[in-house]
C-alpha positions in Angstrom: 81.4 272.2 52.0 78.2 273.6 53.5 76.4 271.7 56.2 72.8 270.3 56.1 70.6 271.0 59.1 67.4 269.1 59.8 64.8 270.6 62.1 62.2 268.0 63.3 59.7 267.5 66.1 61.0 265.7 69.2 59.4 262.4 68.1 61.9 262.2 65.2 64.9 263.3 67.3 67.0 260.3 66.5 66.3 259.9 62.8 68.8 262.2 61.1 71.3 262.5 63.9 71.9 258.7 63.8 72.9 259.1 60.2 75.5 261.7 61.2 73.6 264.8 60.1 73.1 267.9 62.2 69.6 267.8 63.7 67.7 270.2 65.8 64.5 269.4 67.6 61.8 272.0 68.1 58.1 272.4 68.9 56.0 274.3 66.4 56.2 277.4 68.6 60.0 277.2 68.5 60.4 276.4 64.8 61.0 279.9 63.6 63.8 280.5 66.1 65.4 277.1 65.2 65.3 278.0 61.5 66.8 281.4 62.1 69.5 279.9 64.3 70.5 277.5 61.4 70.3 280.2 58.8 72.7 282.4 60.9 75.4 279.7 60.8 77.7 280.6 57.8 78.6 277.0 57.4 75.0 276.0 56.8 73.8 275.8 53.2 70.7 273.7 53.4 67.9 273.7 56.1 65.3 271.0 56.0 62.3 271.5 58.2 59.6 269.0 59.0 56.2 270.0 57.6 54.6 269.5 61.0 56.5 272.5 62.4 55.3 275.0 59.7 52.2 276.1 61.7 54.6 277.7 64.1 56.1 279.8 61.4 53.3 280.6 58.9 53.4 280.5 55.1 54.2 284.1 54.5 57.1 284.2 57.1 58.5 281.0 55.7 58.4 282.3 52.1 60.1 285.5 53.3 62.9 283.5 54.9 63.3 281.5 51.7 63.7 284.7 49.6 66.2 286.4 52.0 68.6 283.6 52.7 71.5 282.6 50.4 71.0 278.9 51.1 68.2 276.5 50.4 65.3 276.1 52.7 63.1 273.0 52.0 60.2 271.2 53.7 60.3 267.6 54.6 56.8 266.2 54.1 55.1 264.8 57.2 54.9 261.0 57.3 51.1 261.1 57.3 50.7 263.9 54.7 50.1 263.0 51.1 48.8 264.4 47.8 48.1 268.0 47.0 50.3 269.8 49.5 53.4 268.0 48.2 52.6 268.9 44.7 52.1 272.6 45.6 55.4 272.7 47.4 57.2 270.9 44.5 55.8 273.3 42.0 56.9 276.3 44.1 60.4 274.9 44.5 60.7 274.2 40.7 59.5 277.8 40.0 62.1 279.1 42.4 64.9 277.1 40.8 64.1 277.6 37.1 62.5 281.0 37.3 59.0 280.3 35.9 56.0 278.2 36.7 55.9 274.6 35.4 52.5 272.8 35.5 52.9 269.3 36.9 50.4 266.7 35.7 50.0 263.3 37.3 
């Protein structure tokens, strides 16, 4: 069974590790290195990264990592974020899974 790795900012360092999951903490500048470290582990099948760390990676780099990795790379919405960004990410994830664009209506 593949492992799930959560990558979060330091302020959320105890959240997932208390539940027994593998959790790495990183600053936005260290986020890409943390994602690549998790992706390099052959036992890892799912990497969940906190949305607040994405500015350290950039959208294009993140999409490139998604395409090239055999596992699943997803974004955990930030606690204070809401609305449009979540819908855009959900639509992109659905398009990746089923192979075509599905329009989501509220």
